[in-house]
C-alpha positions in Angstrom: 20.5 -6.1 15.9 17.1 -6.3 17.7 19.0 -7.3 21.1 19.3 -4.0 22.9 15.9 -3.2 22.5 13.7 -3.9 25.3 9.9 -4.0 26.6 9.6 -0.1 27.0 11.0 0.4 23.9 8.4 -2.3 22.7 5.6 0.2 24.6 7.0 3.2 23.7 7.0 2.0 19.7 3.7 0.6 19.9 2.5 4.0 21.9 4.1 6.0 18.1 2.9 3.2 16.0 -0.9 3.8 18.0 -0.8 7.9 17.3 0.5 7.7 13.9 -2.7 5.7 12.8 -4.8 7.9 15.1 -3.3 11.2 13.4 -4.1 9.9 9.9 -6.9 9.0 10.5 -7.9 12.5 11.7 -5.6 13.8 8.5 -8.1 12.0 6.3 -11.2 13.0 7.7 -10.3 16.6 8.4 -8.9 17.4 4.5 -10.2 14.5 3.1 -14.1 13.8 3.7 -14.9 11.8 0.6 -13.1 8.9 2.0 -15.6 6.8 4.4 -12.5 5.6 6.8 -12.9 2.5 8.7 -10.8 2.9 12.2 -9.5 -0.7 11.6 -6.1 -0.3 11.8 -6.3 2.6 14.7 -8.8 0.2 17.3 -6.1 -2.5 16.2 -3.1 -0.5 17.5 -4.6 0.1 20.5 -5.3 -2.8 21.5 -1.6 -4.6 21.1 -0.5 -1.1 23.4 -3.0 -1.5 26.0 -2.5 -5.5 25.3 1.2 -5.2 26.1 0.7 -3.3 28.8 -1.1 -5.1 30.9 2.2 -7.7 29.3 -0.4 -10.1 27.9 1.1 -12.9 25.7 -1.1 -13.2 23.0 -0.7 -9.7 22.4 3.0 -9.8 22.3 2.2 -12.5 19.0 -0.8 -11.1 17.7 0.7 -7.9 18.3 4.1 -9.2 16.2 1.5 -10.8 13.7 -1.0 -7.3 13.3 3.0 -4.8 12.4 4.3 -7.6 10.0 0.3 -7.4 8.0 0.6 -3.8 8.2 4.1 -3.4 7.3 2.9 -5.5 4.1 -0.1 -3.7 3.1 2.4 -0.6 3.1 4.4 -1.8 1.3 2.3 -2.9 -1.4 0.8 0.8 -1.2 4.5 2.0 -2.1 4.7 -0.3 -4.5 0.9 -0.2 -6.6 1.9 3.8 -7.1 1.3 4.7 -10.6 4.4 7.1 -10.6 7.0 8.4 -7.4 5.1 11.1 -5.4 6.1 12.7 -2.3 2.7 13.2 0.2 0.8 13.0 3.3 -0.2 9.3 2.6 3.3 7.9 1.3 5.0 9.6 4.1 2.2 7.9 6.6 2.9 4.5 4.9 7.0 4.6 5.0 6.9 5.3 8.3 3.8 2.8 9.4 6.4 0.2 7.7 9.1 1.2 8.9 7.7 1.5 12.8 5.6 -2.2 11.9 8.7 -4.1 11.3 11.0 -2.5 14.2 8.1 -3.3 17.3 7.2 -7.2 14.7 11.2 -8.0 15.4 11.3 -6.8 18.6 8.1 -8.4 19.6 9.5 -12.0 18.4 13.1 -11.8 17.7 14.7 -9.6 20.5 15.7 -11.5 23.9 16.2 -8.5 26.0 12.5 -8.4 25.3 11.8 -11.7 25.8 13.8 -11.4 29.0 11.7 -8.3 30.8 8.5 -9.6 29.8 9.1 -12.6 31.2 10.0 -10.6 34.4 7.2 -7.8 34.4 5.3 -10.4 33.8 6.0 -12.1 37.3 6.6 -9.3 38.9 3.4 -7.6 38.0 0.7 -6.6 40.3 -2.8 -8.2 40.6 -4.4 -5.5 39.4 -2.8 -5.9 36.2 -3.9 -9.8 36.3 -7.5 -8.3 36.5 -7.7 -6.2 33.8 -6.2 -8.5 31.8 -9.0 -11.2 32.4 -11.5 -8.1 31.7 -9.7 -7.2 28.2 -9.8 -10.5 27.5 -13.5 -10.6 28.4 -14.4 -7.7 26.7 -12.3 -8.9 23.2 -14.1 -11.7 23.3 -17.0 -10.5 23.9 -16.6 -7.9 21.4 -15.5 -10.8 18.6 -18.7 -12.7 19.2 -21.2 -9.5 18.6 -19.4 -9.0 15.5 -20.0 -12.7 14.2 -23.5 -12.7 15.0 -23.8 -9.2 13.3 -22.1 -10.7 10.7 -24.2 -13.4 10.4 -27.1 -11.4 11.0 -26.2 -9.6 8.3 -25.2 -12.5 6.0 -29.3 -14.7 6.6 -31.1 -11.3 5.9 -30.0 -11.2 2.9 
């Protein structure tokens, strides 16, 4: 089913997912200011998008896992509804679930994606290789900084 979808389709789909996440965050901040939202999904979707653009294998597989997790989160939120309702949150959850499931299946199961991804990796310009190394180092540094902050917070309690 997903054989006709390749690298560009996955890249565009990831961009659409990132836009969808950020648009909902902006909507929620404007119309539901009482919610204390942290942009975890928004940042993660941009990280996956940038990683795919830089042709990172890790972004491919971690992105697929993230998209499956996001699909599960959307399905869980819809199942927890006590009565059928149609509002912005429900529409966002359904759209997010469908798009993330499609993107995850393309990233994992599409042979065309795998061929195009491999060909793009072989022919990528040198600047993308250097950006990928910097991108990976940045993610590792942010993860270490976050772990240190959590450890300091845990010890101080």
